[in-house]
N, C-alpha and C positions, 0 to 999 in steps of 0.2 A: 453484400450490401455496399461495401467500400468500393468495389470495382464498378458496381452498377451506378453509383453516384458519379464516379469519374467519367464513365461512358456518357451519361446524360449531360454532364457539364460540357464535355467536349462537343456534343451534338448541339446543345442549346447555345453555346458561345463559340460556334464554329468560326464566326467572322474574326473575333479577336485571336483565337487559336491559330487561324490561318495567317494572321498578321505576325504572330510570334514565330511561327514556322518559317515564314518568308524572311523575317529578320535574321533568323538562324541560318537559313540557306545562304543569304548574302555574305554573312560573316564567315561561315565555314568554307564556302567556295573560295573566297579571297585568301583565307589562311592556308587552305590546302594548296592552292596554286602557288602562292609565295614560297611555302616551305618545300614543295617539290622542286621548284625552280632553284631555290637556294641550295638544296642538297645536291642537285644535279648540274649546277651551273659552273662549278669550278673549272673542269676541263674545257667546257665550251668557251668560257671567257678567256682562258689561256690560249685556246686555239685561235680565237678571234685576234688576240694580241700578237700572235706569231707573225702576222703580216708585217710587223715592224722590225723583223729581223731576228738574228741570233741573240740568245741570252747567255751563252757561254763561249769563251774563246780559249783555245788550247795552243800554247806555244812551247818551244823548247825552253827548258829551265833557265838557260843562260840568256836567251832573248827576253824571257819574262823578267829576269832580274834587271836588265838594261832598261826595259820599259818602266818598271817600278821605280828605279832610282833616278833615271834621267828623262823619262818620257819618250825614249827613242824606240822606234820600231821600223820594220821594213828591211829592204835589201841594203846591205852594207853595214848594218849594225854589228853583226857577228857572223861567223861562218858555221853556226850550228843549226841543224835542220831536223825536223821530224821525218819519219819514214812513211811514205805513201801507203805501203802495205799494211800499216797499223790502223789506217783510218776506218776500215770496215769493222774493226774490233769494237768500235763504239756500240754496235748493236748486240754485243755479247755480254755487256755488263748487266747487273741485277735489274736496273731500271732501263734496259734497252728499249722496251716498248714505249717508254716515255720520250725517247729521242725521236722527234718527228722528222727533222731534216738536218743535214750537215753537208759541209763541203770543205775540202782542203784548199789552201791558198798558197801560192808561191809568188813572191815579189821579185821583180826583175827590172831590167832597163835595156833599151835598144836605141839604135839610131833611126829616126823616122825620115824616110825619103833621103837618106844619106846626108841628113842635116842635124837638126836638134835632137838631143838625147831625151827620150820620154820614158815614163814609168810604165811597166807592164804588170798586170795581175793575171796569173794563171789559176784556173779552178776547174772543177767539174760543172759545166753548165747544167748537165743532166747526168744522172748515173742510174742505170737500170741493170741489175744483176741479181743473182740468186745466192743467198748466204749458205754457209755449210749446214745450217739448220733446215734448209729447204724454204725459208721465207723469201718471198719476192721483195726486193728492195727498189724503191723508186725515190730518189732524192736528188740533191744538186743545188747549185748556187741560185738558179732561177727561182726556186721556192723560197729562198731567203731574201729576195729583193723584189717582192711583189709590188712594192710602191713605186718602182722605177717607171719613169715615162720613157717609152721606147718609140723611136722613129725607125721603122724597118722591122727587123726580126731579131729574136733571141738567138744566141748561139745554140747549136745542137750538141749532142754528146760526141759526135765524131767530126765536128767542124774544126779540124786542126789547121786548116789553111784559111780560116776566116777570123775576123776580129769584130769587136764592138768598141766604139770610140766614145769617150766622154764628151758631152756637148760643148764644154768650154774649149777643150782641145780642138774639137771638130770645127767650132766657130772660128777659132784663131787661125786654123790652117785651111779653112774652106773645104773641109771633108764632108761628104754626104754619103748616105747609105747607097750601096751599089758601086762606090768608087773602089779603086785598087791602090793600096799603099805598100811601101817596102819597109821592112824592119831588118836592119843589118844585111840589106841587099836581097832579102827574100820577099817575094810578092804575097800579099794577103788581101782578100776581098773584105771590104767593110760591109758587114751584114746588117748592122744597125747602129744608131746613135742613142746613147742612154743619158738620162738626166737623173742624177742621184741627189743633187742638192747639197753635196759636200765635196770633200777633197778628191773623191774618186772621179769627179767630172773632168779632171785633167789627166786621166790615165787611159790606158788601152786594155780592154778585157780580152783574154784569149783562153783557149783550153789549156789544161795543165800540161799535157805532153808537149804542146807547142812552146810554152815558156821554159819547160825543162830542157828542151833541145837548144833553145837560144842561149840559156845560161849554163848549159852543160851540167845540169844537176838532175840527171835521171833518177827517179824514185824518191826525190826529196820534196818536202813542202815546208813553208815557213810557219804556217799556222792552220788551225782547223776552226771553222765557225760551226757552232752547234745550236740548234733550236730544240729545247726540251720542255715538256710539261712539268711544272714544279709546284710544290706546296709552299704557301707563304711561310716565311721564317718566323720562328718563335724563339724563346730564350734558349731552348736546347740547341736549335740550329745555329744561333749566334755563338753559343759557347763552343760548339763543335768547329765552327768556321775559324775560331781563334786557334784551337789546338785539339784535334780529335783524341789525342792520347790522354787528355785530361778527363775524359768521360769514364764513368763507371761501366762495367760490362753490360748492365741493363740499359743504361743510357745510350751506349754505343750501338747496341742491337736495335733500339728504337730509332735512333738517328739514321743508321745505315739502311734500315728497311722502310724509311719514309722518303718521299720524293722531294726532300729539301734540295735546293740548288747546290748547297755545300756538299751534300751526300753524293749527288750525281757527279760533281766535279772530282770528288775523292775517288769514286769508282772509275772515272775516265782515266785518272792518273795511274790506276792499277794496270791498265791495258795499253796505254800509249807510252812507249819507251822514251824516257827523259822528258816527258811532257809535263807541263803545269797547266791545269785547267782553272780558269777563274771566271766568275760570273761577270757579265756586263751589267754593272749595278744599276745604271739608269733604266735598263729594260727589266731586269729581274725584280727590282724593288717596285717599279711601277706596276708590274703584274700583281704582286702581292697586295699593294695599296688599293688598286682598283677592285680586286676580288674582295678584299675586306670591306671596302665601302659599299660594294654591291650587296654583300651579305647583310651588312648593318642596315641598309635601306630596306631590304625585304623583311628583316626582323621588325623594324619600326612600323612598316605597313601592317604586319600581322598583329602587332600589339595595338595599334590604333584602331584597326578593324574590330578587334576583340572588345576594346573599350566602348566603341560606338555601338556594337551589338548589345553589350551589357546595359547601356543607358536606354536603348530602345526597348529592350525586353523589360527593363524595370518599369518604364512608363506603361507599357501594355498590361503587365501583370497587375500593377497597382490599380489601373483603371478597371480591370476585370474584377478584382477583389472588392473595390468600392461598389461596383454595380451589384455584387452578390452579398453585400454586407448584411442584409436582412436574413438571407438564407444561412449564412455562416453564424450570425448572431443567434438564430433559432437553434442551430446545432449546439452552441455553447449553453443556451438556456436548457436544452434537453440533457445536459451533462457531459458533453464532449470536452475533452481536455484540449488545451492550446496546442500541444504537440501533435494531437491527432488531426486537428484542422490544418495546421501547418504542413503536415505530411500529406494530407489530401491535396492541398494546393501545389506542393512541390512535385508530387507524382504526376499531376496533370501537366505541369509545365515541362517536367523532364521527358514525358512521353511525347509531347509536342516537339520539344527540342530534339529528341532522338530522331523523330521522323524528318524534321528539317535538316538535321545533321547528315543523314544518309543521302538525301537528295543533294545537299550542299557539297558533300565530299566528291560525288561523281561529277557534279558541275565544275568543281575546282580542278579535277583531273583534265577536263576538257579545256578549261582556261589555261592550264599549264602547257598543254600541247600547242595551243594557239600561240602562246608566248614563245615557246621553243621554235616553232616553225617560222614565226614572224621575225624574231630577233636573231636566232642562231641557225635557222634553216635545217633543223633536225628535231626529232622528238625528245622530250624530257623523260628520262627513266623514272618510273614510279617507285618511290621509296615506301616500303611497307611500314617503317617506323612512323610515318606521318599519320597513319590511322590512329595509333596510340596517342600521339601528340594532340591531334585534333579532338579525340575523345576527351582527353584531360582538359583541354581549353574549353570545349563545349560544356563540360560539367561545371567548371568554376565560373564561366560566364553566366550560365543559367542560374547558378546558386547565388552569385553576387547580385545579379539582376533581380533576384527575388527578395533581397534583404529589405527594401522599403515596404514591400507588401507584407512580409513577415512581421515587421515592426508594427504595421497598422493592425494586423490580426491580433497580435499580443495585447494591444491597447484597446481593442474593440470591446465595448460594453453592451451586452445583450439588451438590457433595459432601455438603452438609448436608441439603438438602431431599430428595435421592434416597435418603438413609439414614433418612428419616423424622424428622429433627431439626428 
């Protein structure tokens, strides 16, 4: 009898039930899309932000001290260097897979065209090799400076007899792409002119071996720039950044096994001899801030969509109950308890909501993939936990949306509604 009444009600009021289901579909689809994007967006947002350069810099401990105390860096500050052979060890740390790109740097100077002294920067423009683990490695400085405006071409991995000139220096000296310049009496072809928008615009970019030969510093590097995927800092990460030894064993394990920028820096220092790794705070903190704000925005959208769905469902259910007031009043007059009538209405609404929730979930998965392809150029990984979260949200949205109708049912008087009052 109970289920037959529900079936007849769903058929008889199919218009209103379809409207409730449609409202649920909209709310659930939006919530599903936002939560899947929120849970899968972290690495994608970080990857998008990597176009703005490295977020970790590694220097020799003495050079890092001079930089911290006096703001000095570059060639001539001290005679301490890192070892080029240690650079590839970056991929051997616990969070090696989170290190996306890196490049060693060597500062130097030379006489340009037997005249003015100019600053040189040697690096790996590109680096393609196979690690001892068998992993193919493709990295280099080019990937860390994707925002540069280039007139001409980038340096290649083996362009030891070519250079790129900063546009300020090129403009001052009348140098163009394709020209030939001399550095300490040796000829180099200008492969391109770059615009960095900073101090590098007055420098000359070369391959690392070329600068090592000019400076007679074979196998040495001044610093290493690293671009790594990181997790936004929390209290534990900030505490560890101050002093890792202050952590308890459990805290240390949690910190070490989480991709905090301080944890990655600590692990880098374990493999780079005499190296000190420090985050580029402007980049690292901006990544965390943007990611947190993006997550907060999606949470707010989910909450607002749930509230909107609850209000819409409330109006539809109340209208449905008012329309059926005589039928429900008759049930009361025949001896039905309030809880039985409330259960009848709730089951009807929950069944409708469940049907709408199933359609809404799969529609939300589609929306998430559209967002992933449009914004990030890749698919969003589906998080199974979203199913449980959506089910809980759907239950409470439907329940809270039914409260006005339940209150109306509790106050309904059979004698009045049966007499048309």
